[in-house]
C-alpha positions in Angstrom: 85.5 123.5 78.7 84.4 119.9 78.8 81.9 119.0 81.5 83.3 117.6 84.8 83.0 113.8 85.0 80.3 112.6 87.5 82.1 111.4 90.6 81.0 108.0 91.9 79.4 108.2 95.4 80.8 104.7 96.2 84.3 106.0 95.3 83.8 109.1 97.5 82.7 106.8 100.4 85.8 104.6 99.9 88.1 107.6 100.1 86.2 109.1 103.1 86.7 105.8 104.9 90.4 106.6 104.7 89.7 109.7 106.7 89.8 112.3 104.0 87.1 115.1 103.9 84.3 114.7 101.4 85.1 117.9 99.4 88.8 116.8 99.0 87.7 113.3 97.9 85.4 114.7 95.3 88.1 117.1 94.0 90.7 114.3 93.9 88.3 111.9 92.1 87.3 114.7 89.6 91.0 115.4 88.9 91.7 111.7 88.6 88.7 111.1 86.3 87.2 108.7 88.9 90.3 106.5 89.1 90.5 105.7 92.9 94.2 104.7 92.8 95.1 108.1 91.3 92.8 109.9 93.6 94.5 108.3 96.7 97.8 109.6 95.3 96.3 113.1 94.8 94.9 113.0 98.4 98.3 112.0 99.8 100.5 114.3 97.7 98.2 117.0 96.4 96.5 117.5 93.1 98.8 118.8 90.3 98.2 122.4 89.4 97.1 121.6 85.9 94.3 119.3 87.1 93.0 121.2 90.1 91.6 124.2 88.2 88.2 124.9 86.7 84.7 125.0 88.2 84.2 122.3 90.8 87.9 121.7 91.1 89.9 121.5 94.3 89.5 124.5 96.6 92.7 126.6 96.9 95.3 124.8 98.9 93.4 121.5 99.0 94.2 118.7 99.6 97.2 119.4 101.7 98.9 116.3 103.0 102.4 116.6 104.1 104.7 114.2 102.3 106.7 111.8 104.3 110.1 113.2 105.3 113.0 112.4 103.1 115.5 109.7 104.0 117.1 110.5 107.3 119.2 108.7 109.8 117.3 107.0 112.7 115.6 109.7 114.6 116.3 108.4 118.1 119.5 106.3 117.8 120.3 102.8 116.6 117.7 101.0 118.8 114.8 103.0 117.3 111.9 101.1 115.8 112.8 100.3 112.2 109.6 101.8 110.8 109.3 104.8 113.1 109.2 107.1 110.0 106.1 105.3 108.7 104.5 105.3 112.2 105.0 109.1 112.4 103.6 109.7 108.9 100.6 112.1 109.1 98.3 109.6 107.3 99.6 106.3 108.9 96.5 105.8 111.1 94.2 106.5 108.2 96.0 104.1 105.9 96.2 101.4 108.6 92.4 101.7 109.1 91.7 101.4 105.4 93.9 98.3 105.0 92.3 96.7 108.1 88.8 97.4 106.6 89.8 96.4 103.1 93.0 94.3 102.8 92.8 94.5 99.0 93.8 98.2 99.4 97.3 97.2 100.7 98.9 97.0 97.3 97.5 100.4 96.3 98.8 101.9 99.6 102.2 100.4 99.1 102.3 101.8 95.5 101.4 105.2 96.8 104.1 105.1 99.4 106.6 103.9 96.8 105.8 106.7 94.4 106.1 109.3 97.2 109.1 107.9 99.1 111.0 105.0 97.6 113.3 104.9 100.6 110.3 104.3 103.0 109.1 101.5 100.7 112.5 99.9 100.8 112.4 100.2 104.6 109.0 98.5 104.7 110.3 95.7 102.4 113.4 95.2 104.7 111.2 95.0 107.8 108.1 93.1 106.5 107.4 91.4 109.9 107.4 94.8 111.7 105.3 96.3 109.0 102.7 93.6 109.2 102.6 93.9 113.0 102.1 97.7 112.8 99.3 97.3 110.2 97.6 94.8 112.5 97.7 97.0 115.6 94.3 98.4 116.6 94.0 101.9 115.1 92.9 104.7 117.5 89.3 105.8 117.0 89.0 108.5 114.4 86.2 110.3 116.2 88.2 110.7 119.4 91.1 113.1 119.0 92.1 112.8 122.6 91.7 110.0 125.1 88.3 110.2 126.8 87.9 109.5 130.5 86.8 106.0 131.6 83.0 105.6 131.7 81.6 105.9 135.2 81.3 102.7 137.0 84.2 101.0 135.3 86.9 102.2 137.8 87.6 100.1 140.9 
């Protein structure tokens, strides 16, 4: 078997900044032959079986990102937020953080969304102002899974 390509530490750090675990980032970059765009797609949708095998490949079942749900009618009636499906996507906060930290990644994120769910990309294109507003909202802190109590002394 040919030797595994050396994974770029900078590329690993870029993917980890999106919120993915290091082992999954390394596996995705290895399978993608260090192509970050392809690695992001693998992290979002899973590494194809033919590419995940071999020593140093992805651990069984990794990465496991749930794909966006298929096109569905508005979940909560006609007055629902136009991009509720995007907001409820499991990786939305990670993607928003990445784009806020590196706006050049927006095109790559949109390509990934379009390849996974063309209907969602069409929804984004039809609601560009709402999409931009969502992407500019402050992302919740990644290190705090639940709201923490207010620091002492800050309550009236």
